[in-house]
N, C-alpha and C positions, 0 to 999 in steps of 0.2 A: 532377572530384574519383576517387582512390584508396578504393575502400569504407571497408578500415583505418580509412580519415583520417576522411572522413564520421561512422564509428561513434563514432569516441574524440571525436570534436567531442558527440556526445550525454551520451561518455560523463562527460566533463570540463566540463558545462553549472555556473556559478557560483551553489553553494544556500547559502544563509546557516545558519550551523551553529553550535548553540554548545551543546556538553555533552548532547547525544542530545536535541534540540528538534527535532522533526521541522514542517518546512519543503517539503513537498511543492509548491506551486503550482503552479514551475515545469512541473517531470514531467509533474503529473493537464492543464496548457495543450500540453504535447506533443503530450499523447494525445489530448487533440479535435481541434485535429489534423492530426494522422497519419490521425487514424479517417476529415477529409475527405478526405484523400489518396485515402484508400481505394477511398472510394466515389464517386471522379471528378471530385472539387470541387475546383480547384487556383488557383482563383483567392481576393482578399483575406474574411476573414471578422470582421464584420463585430462592434467589441466590445458591442453589441446583443445579440444572440447567445449569444457566449460570458458572459460577463456569467451568466446566469440557470443556462445548466448548469454552467460552474468550479465558482458559488458550490453549486449543488449536491452539484458531487462531491467538494469540500470540508468537507462537513458529511459526508459517509457512509465519505469515504477519509484525511478529514485530524484530527487534534489540536481536543479541542476547546476551540474561541475565542472570546471575548464577540463579535469581529470581524473577522466576514472580510474579504481583498483581494485581491480579483478581478482590482485593476485594480495592483497589483502586476506579476503576472509579467508580465501583455499587455505591457507598456515595458523591464522590466530584460531578460527574455529576449534583447532587441537587444542587448545588452553581448556577448555571449554568440556575437553574429554568427548566429545560425538565427534572428532575427525583418526582417523591414521592414516598413512603412504605407504608407498610401495616400496622408497629408498631410505625410511625415514634417518639409516645417519648421516643422510645428507640437510638434514634441514634442525634448526635452530630457534623452535617458536617464539621463543621470545623475540626473534629481527625478522626485520622484511625483509622479503628477500623479491630482487624482481620479474618480468612476464618474464624476460628474457633468460634467467636462470632457473624456472619453472621449468620453461620449452626445451633449453634447453638439456636441459636431464630428464626430460620423460618423466615428470612427475606427475604423480594418481593420490586422486585420494577418494575417499569412501566411509559409511560412519561406520564402528566399529562391527564386527563381527555380530556379540548379543543384540545388541541394539538390530543391527540390518537384518533378523533369522526372527528377530518377533516383529516385528513392522512386514515382514512376510506372509508371516504364518496371522495373521490377528491385522488385515481391514482397517477394521471399526478403530483399533488404535491408531493406525495409521493418520486416518480420518480428523480421527482427533488431536494427532500434532501438528496435522498442516492447518486445522482454522482454529487451533489455537497460534501457529505467531502468524496466521493472517490477523487475526483478530489483535492481534497484541501493537505489530506494524502496521496494520492501512485500513483505511478507513470502509463496510461494507458497499462500498460501491466499482471500487476497484477489485474484489474479493474473485469474481468471478475472469473477470479480462487475468487477471494472472496466472488462477489457477490455466485456461487456456496454456498461458503464454510457455508455463514450465508441464504441460501433458500432465495433469491431473483430475482427473476422472471423481470427484465426489457421491456421485450418485448411488443410491440406496435401497431398494425392494426397497417399493411402501409396505409391502405382503409383512415382512419383518418388522413385527411393531419396535424391538428392542433394539432394531437399530435405524427407526427414525430418527432423522434428523432434527437437533430441537433448533428453531430459531433464533437468530439473533437479533434481539428489539433492540429500539434506538427507547432511548430517557422520556417515554413518556410525554412526563413532566417537558420538558426543552421541547420537543415537538411544537408542542402545546404554546407555550410562551414565546416562540418566533415566527408559528404561524401566524399568530394573534396582534403578533409587535409588526408585523405587517402586511397589517388584515387582509393575511388568509392572499394574499398574490405570488408571487414570483418576482421576485424581487428585481427580475431586468425585462422576461417581458411579459409582465400582468398576467399571465395562465393564473386561473383560478375556475376554473369548473366544477362544478360540485352534479355528482348523478341521484335528484332527491337531496338529501340533506347532507351526504357522504362529498370530501372532500378527494378530488380525484390527482392522483400523482405529483403533490407537493409537497414540501419533504422538507426540513428542522436541516442544514449542512450547517458542521462545525467550519466557522475560517482557520484555525488553529488548530490538526484533528488533536480529538480526544488520546489518540497513542502518542504525541508528543507532547501532552500533557496541558490542552487546549481545556480552557470549563466548561462547562453545561453555562452557560449564561448567555443573556441577550447578546449584551458587548458581542459574544464570541455566533455569532449566529446572524443565520440569512437565513431568508424563506425563499426555494428554488424550487422550478420544475425538473422532473425528474436527470432530463432533460442536461437540465442549465446544472444543476449538483454533478452528476458522473460528468461532465465539462469542466466543471469549475475542478475537482478534484483529481484530474486525468491534469488540470493546468493548462489546457485552450487558453483560457482565461484566468486575469485573475482584477481584484479589488482598491485600487487603493486608499487613503486615508481620506483624500477626498470626494473619496462612494462613489469614482469614475470605473466603470467598465474598461480593460486596455486586455486588449485580444494577441496573441503572440505572433509575431508574425511568419510560423512554419504555421500558424494556419492555412487551408485551401481548401477547395473540392467541393462534390458537393451539397446542398442545403449552406456555404460557409455564413455564405453570406444572409441567409435568413435568419439564422443561431446564433451567428457572433459578431456580424461584417458592422450588418447595419443599426450594433447597438456599441460597437468601438467608440469612447473619450465617449457616453454622456455617462449623465451620472443614472445609478440606480434609485432606482425607487427605495426613497430612506424609510425607516420601519415611524408607526408612530408618534414618538417620542424622542427627544434630542439621548435621553439616559440611556438608551435601547442604541444610540450612531458604533457601528465596528470600532470596537480599538484599536490604535493604529497599530499597536500592538503588533495584534496580530491578523492585520493586514500586513505588514512587513515580513512575521513571518511565515505568509503564502507569496506572496511575494518570491523571495530568500528561499524557503523552499519544497513550493508546490509550481508554480510557475512557469512552465518552457517555450524557449527562447528569447528575442529580445521587442520589444514595446513599436509597435505600427505608429507611422504617423499620424496624430489629432490629427 
């Protein structure tokens, strides 16, 4: 299969979509399977092995839900012609099967042989597929964390110019407009250090992720230092419609007070114009789709 066709197949998987609600189940399953291929494991992967790993990934990088469903993508990915089973006669991929059924019958899955061999023989193609999945589904702040969690190494030999990784760049107009709106300071901690005229470690964060349809406009952005940007994208804290910072009740450990708890319940630094205040539609999305845990008492 031509490389572009294979990339398109991964790009065009059918994921459930509804008003920006996140459903990263298939992308995370694919990244798990790609990690196995990179490590030389090209055989079937037991659902019994996938289930606990995918649950952990969904807890860490998916939206907070009362119930996790690692069983759904395990069967549904076959409808995208990207997955096959050791016992296909037991499954109708148009239906849902419980985890108990998959475990009891020792169901196992993997990418089709042709795709597996292409990815195994061409590390650059595998890298392109991985980056495509990450870019379509997660903000850049989370990419390395996800790669570490699934055991994928995208390190490319810097002496091989044909394999040099192209840096992913945010829209420079969005970044500049957000930083200007917040007067070049982190909206949480006020960080605004410069080295001569260069702004250091200050970033423009989307409230509603670009991958979920969030626009590149001031009312969907916050100026955050690199640390608070990462914590925001991981769901350690959120910002409500009243511009108050709310910290997850699951946060603890060294540095929690300095970086998070001392700001809990306090208003963030607002942008210089009311026209730039975060849109409640986008802050509500972040609360429901990114924020982890419950609210602490204020």
